[in-house]
N, C-alpha and C positions, 0 to 999 in steps of 0.2 A: 322346124320349130326353134332352133337356136338362132336362125337368121330373123325370124319374127321377134324373139325376145331382143335381139340386138337392135332392131329397127325402133321398137318400144322405148328402149333405154335412151337412145338418141334423141327421139321426140321429147321425152321427159326432160332431159337435160337441156335442151333448146328452149322449152317453156320457162324453165328456172331463169335462164340467161336473160330472156325478154322481160320477164317480170322484174328483175334486178335493174334493168335499164330505165324503168318508167320514172318520169321526174315526180318529185314529191311536191306537194302543196305547202306553201309557207304557213307556219303557225300563225294564229291570230295575234296581231299585235306588231308583226314584223313589217316596218314601214317602207316607204319609198327608198330606193337606193340600196336595197340588200345585196344585188348582185352576188359576188363570190363570198361576201361577208355575211355572217349569220344574222346579224341585226345591226341597225343603225345605232351609233354612240349617242350618249347625251352630250349636249354642248350648252355651256354657260359662258356669260360674260359679266365681268365685274360690276358694271353698272345697270344691267338689265333690269326692267321692271316689267311686269304683266298689268296692263291697264284695259279693261274692257276686252280681255281675251286676246289682246295683241301684245307682243313683246316690243318693248321700246328699249333704245340703247342710247346713252349719253353720248353726245359728240366729244371727240378728243381720244387721247391714247387708253386703250383698254386691254385686258388680258383676257383671251379666249381659252377655255379650258375643255378639252375633248376627252371624254371618258368611255372607255370600251369595257364590255363584260368580260372578254378575254384577251389575251396578248394579241396585239394586232401590229402588222409592219408589212409594207411602208404605209404612211399616212401623209396625205397632203390636204391642206385647209386653204380655202379661198374665201374672199368676201367680194361681192359683186352687186351692181346696181341693175343688173339684167338677169334673165332666166339662163340657166346654164345650158351650154351647148358643148358636146364633146370636142368640136373643132374650135370654137371661139373662146372656150373659158380661159385659157392662158392669156388671151389678147384683151379681154374686156373684164378681167378681174384681177385683184391684188392677192397674190400668194403670201400667206402667213408662215414665217418660219416658225416652227413648232418643234419642241424638245420634248422626248419621252422620259418617263420615269424608269426605274430599273427594269421592271417586267413588261414595259411597253403597253401599259393598260391606260395611262393618262399622258396626254400631250397638251403642252402649254405654249403660247406664243402672244406677243403684243402686236396691235395694229391700231392705226388712228382711224376712227369712225368719223365720218364727215359726209354731209349731203353733197352729192355730186353737183357740179355747176350745170349739168345738162337737166337736173330735175328741181322740182320745188322742194321746199322744206317739207319734211314729213313724208318723203316717199318711201315705199317699201323696198327693201333689198334683201339680200340672201347671204348666208354662210353655207358653204359646201365643204363636205369632207369626203375625199376619195381615197380608196384603200387598194386600188389596183387599176391597171389599164382597161380592164374589160368590165369593172364594176360600174353600176350606175351610182351617181353621187347621192349622198344624203344631203337633203335640203332643209335648210332652217330659215324661214322668213323673219325679218324683224324691221324696225323702223328707226331711223337715226333722228334724235331730237337734240338740236344744238343751240336752240334759241329760248331765251326765258320768256316768262309772261309779260303782258303790257297792259296798261290801264291809264285812264286820264282820271286826275284827282283835282277837284276843286276845293280850296282852302277859304274857309269863311271864318270871320271872328265876331263875337259880340260880348258885351259886358257880363262879367260873372255876377251872380247875386251877392256874392261876398267882395273879394278884391281880385283884380286881374281880369283876365278875358277868357272866354270860352272858344277854343279853336275846333273847328270841324273840319274833318278830312273825308271827302265822300266822292265816289265815282258814279256817274249816271249808269244806269242799265244799258242804255242805248244813247248814241249820238247821231243826229241827223244832219248829214251834210249834203247839200244839193238835192234834198228829197230822199236820200238813200240812208235808211237807219243801219247802223253798225254796231256790233257788241262793242262794249267800251270797257270791258274788264274780263281778262280771261287769258287762255293759253291755246295756241293754235294746233298744238300736237299732243303732247301725252297728258295735259290738262293742269289746270291751276292748283296749287297745294296751299300757299300760304302768303301772307303779307305782314311786314311790320313797319312801323313809323317811329323814329327816334329823333328827339331834339336835343342838341347839345348848345351849351353856353361858351363852347371854343371849338375852333376847327378840329374835327374829330380824327383827321388823319395826320399823323406827325411824320412817319418814317415809311410812307407808301405801304402801310400794312393792308392786308386783306380784310381785316376786322377793325372797326374804329378803335383807336387806342383810348379815347376818353369815355367816360361814363355818361350816359344820356341823363338829362336833368328831367325829361319827360318821355314816356313811351305809351304808345297805344297798345292795348292787349293783342297778342298775335291773332290774326284772322286767318280762317281757313277756307274761305269761301269768297267770290265775288257777289255783289261790289264791295269795294273798300268803303267802310263806314265806321269812323272813329271820332269820338269827342274827347278832347283833353280840357279838364274843367280848371278854372281859375289859374291860368298860365300867367307868371309875372311878366307884366307888359312893360317893364322898365329895362328889359334886356332884348338884345337881338338873338336869334337862333339859327343855327345849321341844322338843316333836316336831312336824314338819310331815310329814304323810303326803299324797302327791299321786297321784292317779289320772288317766289320760287315756285317751279313747276314740279311735277311728279317725280322728275328725274334729279332735281336739285339744280338745274339751270336757273341762273340768277340774272334778275334785271335790277338796277338801281337808279333812283332818281335823286339827284342833289339839288337842294334849293336853300335859300335863306328866307327868314321872315324878320322884318323890321317893323315895329310898331311905331305909330305916331304918339302924340300925347295922350291919346285915349286908346280905343281897340281898333282904330284903322289900321290895316297892315299893307306892306308892299312885299310882294313875293317875286323872287328872282330864281330861275332854273339855271344850274351850271352843268358844265360838261361832266359825263360819267367816267368811270375808270376805262382806260385804253389799254389792251394787251397788245404787246408788240411781238414780232415774229421770233425774236430770241427768247420769248417767254416772260420777259420783265413786265411789270404792271406800274402804270403811272396812277396813282391814287388821285383822287379829285383833290385839288387844292383851293377849289372855290375861286378861281381867279379868271375862268373863261366862261362868262355867262351865255347861256342859250337865249334867255330873255332878258331884256334890260328895261321893259316897261313895268306897269304896275299890274300886269296879268297875274290873277291868282289861281290859275290852272297850271298843273305840272303833269308831265307824261304824255302819252299818246294812246289813242284807241288802238287795239291789236287789230291784226289783220282781218 
């Protein structure tokens, strides 16, 4: 009898041991890359915007913040234009140097986001967070947007009912070249956000400032959609004007067109487009000084149709 009880006791203990080793099912909401970590962290980038369900990041140097629910160490963060592979991740990705807070729940680091030369603009890429050698990486897709919007604007002039001239700035919905219709106002990636058109009676850049130093004489009300369509009424036609047209996309990427408008004795105009700002490798900006014309004829169209 004692031997039977002993055998039953051993069987019971073995059953408890086997039950204790069964794997548990992850709780709902635990995403890809759980591995040994309990849950993937949240990741944010200073410039990110969600448009149409996709996360866009502005090109340039940005800060990545990785936030865990519990203290976590070690933590490695990568950015890459390819899907993650355990073997190739260090080769085809850029590791971000991240620094933790005191309790190791928040890690921050900076990295320069840019579209790869191997891929077209607006190509999807990924941020990866890895917490151990055997863990699956947590993966966060994003799209780099480093180019501003584009448009073509035709400037026309006619006599005002009072004095001066009415100037119209208008971009066509489409432009047909060689039988192919092309969108003529918009942004290829995150989307068009706004435009502004300012006329100055003096050269608006004095000390290579990012924002014109002068006060505009005339300004179109800010537009928030394509196509560009603005009328400035009764503009004084006894003066010449420097024009700054500014386009912004959803991330704040900027495109500027610089031009001048010269009136004849009536409301006839000559429009010249000039070189835009140039940013050099050392970060310095050469503001437009309106001395290098793009066009030297009497064409009244500025800008270009976007891709």
